[in-house]
N, C-alpha and C positions, 0 to 999 in steps of 0.2 A: 505493500499499498503507499503510496506517496500522498502528500498533504500540500494543498496549495492555500494561500491566505490573501486573495485579492481584496482590494478595498469593496469592489461591487461584483457580485456574480450575476449576469444575466440569464435566465433560463428561458431559450426561445430565440431563434435567429429570423424571424419574421419582421414583417414591417414594423413592430412595436419594438422588437427586440433589438434589431439593428440601431433605430433610433436612439434606443436606452442606451446602449453600448457607446455609441458616438458622443452622446451627451456627458456621459460619465467621464469619458476620455478629456472631451474638452473642457470639464470642470477640474480636470488635475487630477483624477482620480486613477489607479490602476484598475482595469476591468476584465473580466473574463467571460467570454460569449461561449454557452454551451447550448448543444443542438443535437439530438439524438436521431431525428428523423431527415428527410431530404431537404436540402436548402431549395430555395427559391420562391418563398413566400405564396401565401394561398393566393394573393390576388394573381399572380403571374403564372402558377402552375395549373390551379383549377377553378379561379374565380373570375375576377374581373376580365383579364385579357382573353384567354381562351372562349369565354361566353361572347364576347364582342366579336370575335373571328368568326363564330357561328354564326351569330346575328348578321354580320356583313354578307355572309353568303347567303342568307335567307333573304335579306333585302334585295339582293341581286336579282334572286329566282323571282320574286312577288313583282318586282317592278318590271322585269321582262314580260311577266304573264298580263300586266296591266297597262299596255301601251295604246290600245285601241280607243279609248276616251280622248286621246289628245289627236286622234286621226293619223296615227303610226302603228303600221299594221307588221307584226312579225310573221313571216311565214313558217310553218310548222311549228311543232309543239317545242316547249321549253324542256331540255333534258338535262337533270340533275345526276351528276355522276357522284354518288355517294363517297367512293374511295378516294376521289379527287378533293371533294370537299374535307373530309377528314385529315386528308394529307397536308392540306394547306393550314388547317387549323393546328394540327401538332407541329408542323414545321415551325410556324410562326410563334406558337407558344413556346417553343424549345428556346427559340431565339431571345425571348422575353425572359425567360428562366435564366440564360446563359449570363446575361448583364447582370442580373442579381448574384450569382453564383460566381462571377467574377469578382464582384465587390466583396463577397464574404472571403474569398480565397485570398484577396488582398490584405486582410486583415493578419497582422502577425501571427504566427503558429502558436507562439506562447501565450495569445490572447484568446485561444478558442479550443474548443473540446468538441468531438464529434462522437457523443455517448448521450444517452438518457440520464436525467438527474432525478432524485429523489431526496426527500427530508428523511433523515434517520434521528435528528434532534433538532431542537431550534437553533437555528443559524447554523445547521451543518447538513452537508449534502453528499451523497454518496454518487459520483459519476462514474457511470459504467461499472467495470467491477474491481477497480484497482486505484481509485483517486478518491479521496476525500477534500472536499472543499469546504474552507472556513472562513467565509467572507466577513467583511463588516456590515455590509448591506447586501440586500438581494432585490432582483427585479424579476417578477414572474411574467412572463410574455410568451405563453404557450399557446396562444390561438384557441381556435373552435374547431368544430368537427361536425359533419352533417348528423341530426338528431332522427332516428329511424324508430318507430313502435316497434318494440320485440315480436309480436306477433307475425309482424311482416317478415321477419328473418326466415320463416319456414320456405318463404319462395326461392331461398337459395341464391342462385346466380340470376334469377329473373328478377330480383330485387336490385335496382341500382340507385346510386347517387350522384349529384353533379359530378365529382371525381370521374366516375366511370365513364360518363358521356365522352370525355376528352381522352379516352382511351380506345374509343372503337375505329376500327378499321372502316367500317361502313357503315352506312345507317339503316337502321331495321325498318321494319314495316309498320309495326303497331306498337305505341307508347301510352300507357295510362300515367297521368302525371297528378300526383296527389300534393296539393297545396298550391294555391294560386297566390303565393307571395313574391318577392322580387325574382327569386331562384326559378319557381316554376312557370310563372308567366313568361319570363324570357326564353327560358329553353323550350317550354311547351310552343308558344308562337314560333319560334324559329324553327324547331322540327316540323310542326304543320306546314310552313312555307318551303321546306325543302323535301314536302310530298310523303312525310311520314303520318300515318292516321294515327292523332293525338285526340284524346279528351282529357282536359282539365278538370280536376274534381276540387271543391272546397268545402268548408262547413261554416256557416253562419252568414254567407253572403258577401264575405269581405274580399278585397281585391288588392294587392299589393300590401303597401303600409297605409292606405288611404284611410281617413276616419270621418271624412264628410260624406254624408249619405247621397247627397245629391250627385256628386263627383262620381261616388261608388256606384250608383245606378246607371250614369252616363258610361261608364267603362264596362259594366257587364253588358248592356247593350251593344257597345261598339265590339267587344272582344267576341261575345256571343255569336255575332253576326258574321263574323269570320272564320271561326272553328268551333268545334263541339265544346262547351264551357257549361259546367254543372255547378255553381258556385254555393250551391247550399243544399247537400246531401244530410239526411237525417239517419242513415244506417247504409253500412255497407258490408258486404262479405267477399273476402278476397282469398283466393284459393289458387294453388299450382294444379293444373292438369297436363302432364308430360312438360312440353317446352312452353307452355302457354299460362298466363295469368289471366284467371277467369274473375271479373268483376261485377257482383251485383250491388244495385245501390237503390235506393228511394230520393226521388226528388221531393224536398220538402214543401214547394210550393204547389204541387198537383197530387201528391201522393202516389205517382206511378212508379212501379219498379221495372227497372231494365237490367239487361245482362249484355256484357261485350267481352271480347277475347283480346288479348294483347300480348306482345311478345315481352314486354317488359313492363315492369312498374317503376316509374322514376318516383322515389320519396324527396319531396322538396318541403317537408315539414319543419323546417327550422335548424337552427345549429345549438349545439352544446359546448360549454367551455371544456377545454382539453385540461383536466386536473386529476384524472381518475390515476395516472402513474406516478404522482408526485409524492404522495405519502404524507399528505398535509396533516393526518392524525397525528404526526410527530413534529409537526412544526411549531406548535403552541400557538398558532394563529386562531382567532375566532371564526368559526364559520357559519354561513347563512343556511337557510333550509336546503339551499341546493347545493352547499358544499363548498361555496366560493367564499373565500375569506372576506370578511366585513372590511370596508375601506372607505376612505373619504374621496368622493368624485372630485374634488377640486385639486388635492395634492397626489392623491392615489396611494396614500400611505394606509396600510393596514394596521387599524387601531393605533397602538403606541409603539408598534415594533419598527425595527428598520428593514421593512418589506414593503415593496411597491408592487402594483399590477396595474398593468398597461395592455391596451389593445383588445381584441375579440374575446380574451379571456374573461373579461371584468363584464362585458355583455352591457356596457353602457350605450354606446352606437357603434356597431360593429362595421364601420366602414373604413377603408384604406387611409384617407387623410386624418380620420380622428386616430386611428392607430399611431401613425405618425406623430402626430401633436402629442397623444398621451405618452409614448416612448420618451420623447424628449423630455417631458415633464417629470417621468419616473426617472429617468437616468441621471437627470440633472439633481432632483431631490434626493437620490441615493448617494450622490457624490458628497453634496454638501451637509447631509444627514448631521445633526438635527435641525437644522436651519432651513426647514422645507417651506416652500411657497407654493400657491395655487398656480396651476399652469393655464396656457393659454386655450380659451373656448371660443371658438368661431362661432359664426350665426350657422345653426343648422341648416343643412343642405342633403338633400337624397334624391337620386335620379333612378328611374327604373327604364331599363332601355328596351321597353316594347315599343309597339307603333299602333295607335300614338303613344309618345312617352309619357311616362307619369312623372311628377316631380313635387315635393314640398319643401317649402322653404320655412324658416323661423317657427312659428307655433303652429301646429296643426289644429284643425278645427276641434278635435277632441280634447285639447289641452287650454281651450278658451271657455270664460265662464260667461254664461248667458246673460245678455244685457250689458255686456261691457266692450261688444265689439259690433261694428256693421259690416255686411259683406258685399263685396261688388263682384260682379258676374260677366263673363263673356261665354257665350257658345261659339265655338269656332266653325259652325256649318256654314255661316255667311262672311266669316273673316276674308277680307280680300285676297291678299297673298296666300293664305291657305288654300282658298278656292282655286286660284291659278296653277296651284300645283297638286290640285285634286287631294290635298292632305287635310281637308276640312272637315275634321272630326275631333270632338274633345270638348270640355267644359273647364274653365278656369274659375275659382273663387279667389278673391283676396281678401283679407281681414284688416279692419283698422280700429284702434282704440277709439272710442265715443267720447273719450274726455279731451283729447289733444290731436286726433287724427293722425297718430303716428302708426306708421305700417308697421302690423304685427307679424304677417305671415301669409302663405296661400298653399292651397292644394289644388292641382289641376293634372288633366291630361290633356296633351294637344301637341302639335307639331313643334318640333325644335324646344322641347321644354329644357334640354340640358344646358341650351345657351340662356333662354330666358331666367332659368334658377340662379346662374349666377349674379346677372343683374339684381334680382331680388333678395339674394344672399347678402350683398354690398349694401343694399337699401337698409336691411335689418341691421346688420353690425353699425350701421352709421346713424341708426335711429331716425331715418328720415321720416316725414309726413306724408300722407298721399298727395298734399297740395305741392309740397318740394319734389316729389316723384313726377308729378304732372308739368312742372316746370322745366323738368329734363328734355332732351330733343328726342324727337322720335321721326325717323325717316319714312318715305313713303317711296313704295308700297313694300312693308315687311311685315314678318308675323307680329313683331313686338307692339305693332299698332292694336293688336287684340288685347295685351297687357293694358294701354293706355285706355282702352274702352272699359276694362273691368276697374281701373282705377279711378275713371270718371264716374262709374255707377256708385263705386264706395263715396266718393265725394259728394256726390248728390245725396244719399243717404245721411251723411253727416250734416250736410246744410238744413236738413229737415228737422233735427234732433232741437227738443227745448233744452232749456238749462237743467232743468229736473234730470232729464234722461243722460246728461252728461256727467252727473254726479256718480259715478260708478267706481268702486275701489277695486282694483286687480288682486288677483290670489297674492302676489307679491308685496302690495301695499298692506294688505290685511295682515300679512305675517309681519312687516315692519311695523305695524301700529301695535300689535299684539306684544311685540319685544320692548 
C-alpha cells in the first residue's frame, strides 16, 4: 500500500471534476484527480454531442421529405442508410471525446489516478487496490447514470438507455420510448424522423421540463401530430417475447387499451447520482433520503466537513454549464477551506433540441406565485419569419412581476428557441423590465419579433393593473420579511 496526501482529492473526471481540479490548482493547492471509468465526460460520450449528431441527421431527413410546400420537388424517395447515420454519429462523437481525453492526459501523471475510489473512513479513500489517499479536502464529482425501473431489467438486451443508442451500428425498426423528458423527446423524435417506428410514452401528461399547462398542451398537440405520442398512460404491462418487447397500455383520457410490439424499450426515465460505489456510509457525512450528502447549494460544502459535491451528482441542475460552474466553485472552496464563499449562479437556462425546440429561462411558471405576475403570449402560427420558413408552430409565455414590470422568465416551444433563450437569460441576469426589453432593437423580419409580441402583450397586461393589484410580495420578499 502507498499513501498520498494531496491538499484536494477530486473524485470524478467529468465536466465538474475537471473544473474542480483546475480551480484547486489555480488557487495554489495540490490536487489529485481520481477517475475509475472511461474519460470523456457524459456530454461528449453519451449526452449532448452524440444526441445532437443524431438530431442533425434526423433534421436533414425531415427537411428532405418536406420540400414540396416550397414548390421544390425531390424526385424519388428519401433513402436513409442507418449504418451511415450511426457511423457519422460515432466518428464525430469520438472526435469530441478525443478532445476531452487529450485534456485529461495533459494533466501531470502525478496529479491523476485511473481507479475507483471509496471511503474507508472520514477523509480517507481507498483508490484501486493499492493506494490510500488522505487528502485535506475532497470534491465529489461522480456524475449521474440513467435510472431504470428494476422490473424492466427482465427485458435483458431489449432494454436500452441513451448510452446504448450511440453504440448502435445500424438503426432498428421499432423502439418504444418511455419518458417524454429531454432525452426521451429528443431521441424519440430523431429516431422517428430517421424512419424508426417510435411511440413515446409518458405519465401525467408532462412534456420535457415544461410546467406551464398551456404550453404543455401546445407541445402535446404539435408532437402528437408528428409521431405516436401517449403522454398520459395510467397502466402498462411490459414483457419480452423472444426478441420483441410487448407493451400493453391504457390511455388515461379515453380508457382505451392498446398493445404494440417493439424491438427495444428505451428507458428515458431520469437519471440518478453515481454514489453507490463510494462507500458513503464510512464518510461521516450526513445523507438525505436518497443517499446524497446534505450540502449547501451556494458553497457546495457538505455540512461542516471539508467535503464538497458538484455537478450532476448533486442533482441541482444537471446541465453541462452548471456542472462547470459548480466544479469551479467546489474546487476553489476546497483549496481555500475553511474560507468558503458562494459560487457563481447564472440565470437559469435550458433547451430541448426537439423541433420545435423547447426552452425555459429564469423562473418557470410552476415556480411563480399566483397573483404576483402577468403573462405575455405569442402563438408562432402566424409569426412572420416563422411562417416564411414553414416553422410556424409553438407557443411562448413570458412572465413579468406585477410590482415593477421586471422580466421574471419564460417557457415556450418554437423555432430557434436556443437563440432566443440566450437573449432572455441575459435579460433575467441583468434584471431588466419588460419596458426596457421593448426598448431594445428588433430587426425585421426575424423570429425574435415573436418575442416582442409576447413582451408587448405582457406590457399591456401590466398597464391595466391597479395600485392594489401591484401590491404583491414575492416568495423571496416574504422570506426576507420573516427574517
